[in-house]
N, C-alpha and C positions, 0 to 999 in steps of 0.2 A: 404415813411417815414412819421412818425407822425408830425403833426403841433404843438403838445404840447409835453412837456417832459412827459414821461411815466415811471413808475417804478412798478415792480411786487414784492409782498411781500408774505412770509408765515407768518401768524399771529396765535397766540394762545391767547384766552381771555375768561374770565368768564362772560363777558358782551355779549350783542347781538353783533355779529361780525360786522354788518353794522354800528351800532352806534360807535363801537370802531374804525372802519376805518374812519368814519367821524370825530372823535376826532383827529386822526392823520392828516387828510387832513386839518383840521382847524389849528392845532398847527403848521403845516409846510407851512401855507400860511397866510390868513388874519385873522384867529380866535385866540382866547385864551380861558382860562377856564371859562370866563363869557362873555356875550354879551357886546360890547362896542359901544358907540354912533356912532363912525365913520364908523363902518362896515355896510354900507348901502347895500340894494339890488343891487344897481348899482356897488358898489365896489366889491361885491361878484361875480357879473357877469363878472367883468373885471379881478379879481385877485385870486379868491378862487381856491384851489385845488378841484378836483372832484374824487369821487369814480366811476371808469369806469366799473369794473366788480368785482364780489365777488362769489367765489365758495366754499361751505362748504366741507371740506375734512374728518372730523371725530372729535372724542372727546378724551380727556385725563382726568383721574381721579385726577391728581395732576399737579401743575404748573411746567413748565420747569425752570422758573427763580424766584428768591426770590423777595419780595416786591410788587407783583402784587395784585391789588384789586379784589374784587368779587362783583357781583351784589347783592344789598341788604344784604351785609355782608356774602353772601354765596360764597364759593370757591370750591364746590364739583365737578363741571363739567366745563371743559375748552374745548371750541370749537376751532378747527383749520380750517383755511380757506386760500385760495389764493386770494389776493386782488390786483387790479391794480389801482393806483392813477395817476392822471395827473395834470400838472401845465401849465399855459401859459408861454411860453418862455420869455414874456415881464416882468415877475416878476424879473428875474435876468439877462437877456441877456445871450448870449452864453459864460458863464464863468464856467470853470471846478471847481475852488475852491468853488464857490457859488452853483454850482450844488450839490456838496457833502454835503454842509450844508442843502440843500433842501431835497434831497432824503435819507440822512443818518444822520440827525441831532438829535434834541431832541426827536423825536418819539421813539427812543430806550429806553428812560427813562420814558415814559408814564405808569402810573400804570394800565391803561386799558389792558396792554399787559403782559402776562406771557411768551411770546415768540414772537420774531419778527426777520425775516431774509430777507434781500434784495436779491432777486433772479435774477433780470435782469433790465436793463434800455434801453430805446430807445430814441433817440435824434433827434430833428429837424435838417434840413440841415444847419441851422445857425451855429451849432457847427463845421461842416465841413469847413465852410468859415473862422471860427475864429482860428482854430488850424491846423497845417500842418500835424500832424500825423507822422508816421515813415518816415524818409528821405531816408532810404536804404531798409528796409524790406527784403523780401526774395530774390528778384533779385539782389539788391545791395550787400547783404551779400554773396550770391553765387559768384558774380563777384570778390569780394575782397578775398574770401577764395579759389578761383580757383576750385570750385566744382560745376558741372553743373547738374548731373543727379542722384544723390544719396544723402542720408543724410550727413550732415557735422559731422564728427567724432571728438569728443573733450574729454578733461579731465580737471581736476582741480589740481592746485598745492597743493600737500600734502607732508608733514604735513601742515596744514592750516597756522600755524604761527610757528616761531622758526628759519626759515631760514633767513639769511641775503641776500643782493643782489647777492653775489658771488655764494652761494649755489642755490639760485633761478635760476640764469642764467645757472648753471651747469645742473640742472634738466631740464630746458627748452631745452638745447642742446640735452639731452638724448631723450626727447619727440619729438622734431623735427625730429631727426634721426629715431625715431620709425615709422614715417609716419603719424603723426596726422595732422588734418586740423585746429584744434582750441584748444587753451589752455586758461584757465582763472585763475585769482587770486581767492583764496577763499574769501568769503565776510568778513572774520575776518582779512584779511591782508589789511592794509590801508597805514599809513604813520608814523609808530612808529619809535622810535629812533634806534631800532635794525635792521630795514629794511626800510629806508626812501624811499618815493615814487620815488623821482628823481633818486636816486642811483639805485634802482631796475629797473626802466624803462630804464635807459641807459644801464645797464648790460644785461638785457633781450633782448633789441632791437639790441645790437651788435651781439648777438647769432642769432637772427632771420634774421637779414639782411645778415650776413655771410652765413647762410644756404640758403637763397634765391639766393644769388650770385652763390653758388655752384650748386644748384639743379634747380633753376628756380621757386621754390615754396615758397611763403611767408606765413608762418603759421600765422593765426589770433590769437592774444593774447589780451584778454579783461582785461585791467588794471583797478583795482578798484579805481576809483577817488572819491568815496564817501567822502563828506566833506561839508564845507560851500561854498557858491556860488563862492566867489573869488578863493578859493582853487580849486574847480572843474574846473573853467575856466583855471587856470594856469596849472593844471595837464593835462587837455585835450590838451592845446596848446603844451605842451612838447611832449606828445605822437604823436601828428600830426607832429611836427618838426622832431622827430626821425624816422618817417616813419611807425608808428604803424597804425593798421587798425581797432581797436575796443577799446571802453571804457566801463566800467561797473559801475552801480550805484545801491545801495540798496534802493529800493523804499520807504520802511517805514522809512528809516533813513533820506533821503534827503527831503521827503515830496513832495506833489503835486506841489507846486510852484517851488521848486528846480528842479523837473523833467521837468516842462514846460520850465524853463529857459535853462536847459541843452539841451533840444530838440531844442530850438531856435538857440543856438550858435554852436551846435556840427557840425563838418565836418566829423565825424566818426560814424559808427553804435553804438547804445546804447544797451548794454546787460543788461537787467533789471532783477535784482535779487529780489525775493519776500520774503527773510528771515523775519521772524516775522509773516508770513501769518497765522500761526496757531491760533494766538490770535484773529484774525478777523473771523475765520471760523470753528474752531474745534467743538464748541457747535452747534448741528444741529438746534436749535431753536433761535440762536442769531447770529448777525453779517452779513456777506456778503457771497454770492455765488461768486466763482471766475469768473463765466460768466459775472456778473455785474462789478466786481472790475477791471478786466483786460481791459475793454473798456475804463475806465478813463485813464489808463497809455498808451494804444495804441494811443489814440488821443493826449496825451501829447508828444508822440514821441518815445516810446519804440520800437526798432527794433526786439529785441528778448525777449520773456517772458517765465520764468521758469514755468513749469506745473507739476513738480514732475515726477514720472515714474511708469510703471507697476511693481507690486510686490515690491514696494519700502520699504525703511527702516523706513518710517514714518507711520502715522495713516490713510492716505488718501486711500480710496478704488479705485480700478482700474476704475470703471465707472465714478467717479468724475474726475480722471486724463484725461481720454479720452474726456469727455465733455469739459474740460478746453482747451485741445489742439485743438479740432475741432473749438472751438469758436475763438481762435487766428487766424485761417485761414478763418473765415467767414467775408466777407466784412461788414463794418458798415454803409456805405452810398453808394448809387448807383454810384455817380460820384467820390467818394474818398474812396477806399476800406479800408484804414488804417489797412492792414493786417500785422501781426507780425509773426516771425518764432518761433514756440514753441520749448522749450528746455526741453528735457527729461533727468532727472538725478535722483540720489538717489538710490544707490545699483543696478545700471544697468550693465548688461553684455550681452554676445551674446545670452543667453537663452531667454531674453525678446523681442528680435528683431522681430520674426514672429508675435507675438501677437500685438506688437506695430503697425506694418505696417497694419495688418489686421483690427485693430480697427480704425486707423486714415485714412487709405486709401490714404495716401500721403507720399512722400519722402521729403517733405519740412519741415525739422526739424533739430535741432542739437541734437545729441545723445551723451551725456556726461557721461563717465564712469571713475571712479577713480580706485577702486579695481578691476573692470572688465578689466582694462588694466594692472595696476602695479602688481597685484597679479597673473597674468598668469605665470604658472611654467616655461615657456620658455622665460620670459622677456617681457618688454613693447612692443617691435616690434611685437612679436607674439600676444600680447593682442590686438593691433591695427588691425593686420591681421585677428584675429578671428572675430572682429566686421565687418570689410569689407566683409569677407566671409559670415557672417550671413546675412548681408544686401543684398549681391548678391543673396543668396538663397531666401530671402523673396521677392525681387523684381522680381525674375523669377519664383516664386511660386513653388519652390522645397522644400520639407520637410527638416528641418534642419539636422535631423539625416542622411538622404540620402546624403546631400551635404557634411557632415562631413567625409564621407567615403574616399573622395579624397582630403580633406583639413585638414592637420594635426593641424594647429593652432586652427581651430574651434573645431575639435574633442577633443583636450586637454581642451579647454575652457568649453565645455559641461560637461566634466568629473569633472573639477575643481569647477564649479559653479552649480553643480547639485542640491544642497540643499540651 
């Protein structure tokens, strides 16, 4: 592990790339736009950020972002490079909020850059000592969901909003009887007057507990407790009291401090939803890579991390989805892995299963399908069965079309979701 904080960036600049990188290093540590008397050589040696590596990647004839400056008034050629900066951990201590300010602060606004994207971060062991990371992770989630050797099959309550507690509970009953392992609130469903959190939680848990008593299987339901800190604590405690096994939070809504506090007091797995991720990532020369971003939330305590899905309904390409999911399963520290279970969702059905397994090389995931279950022509139970059958085929390396010959639910799903 590194002894300093390290961050990799993709930069674009009309200036000399090394000079631009040094400007970022100064801005994010001991320097400013002009030399100041207190920034002595001794202080720089102790506290300044360093440019560790710089690799020129190519050029662009136009700037990716507005407002960028050009060397000597010229902005005709913009160079792109991969840069690694590092900081002494003593500058901030092992603090996630201050880490974000350091690696992703004012440098995005520097006029030296016509593009800047945070690609990855590596942290000293001091961060592993300061933060617990996921309390449940893969093993704890599997234990609570009662699923040992295959992906956890899940879905989302749809319509996203509009149902009251009674309708939500009725749908939950249908989904439990269909054989699902996992159900989640949509991120838009919170604590509105039409569907109060407490009423919804009580109604849903009555159904789930009744189903568990009859069948021996307790379906995991991720209740969206997103809100202010006191609200999240009360909602968490209610779900725990009712016998629930999962809570959900919208990361960009509760913020890093909210997630850290939730991670500290939770006694249930945290299903971390990334809604809003597009505004941090969709421009290829601005923002964050998911590889870097998800490390912050895993360390804060996220047990499950959404990664989108293959052939999804959004704009993210498959190779990005796969890289994100693999990273969730990659240990962060030698003595504390901080591994989270990736959640595949967004337009998923049986047809994406073989490619998902082939790309990830692991069954440690939640595979969440909405229309891929509910729109199955033979009903939700057949939709769930089609996903189970698809995963059985993938895990045993049998081509999906061959397996479908003897499995009616899968055959009908492949026909239904062919396009």
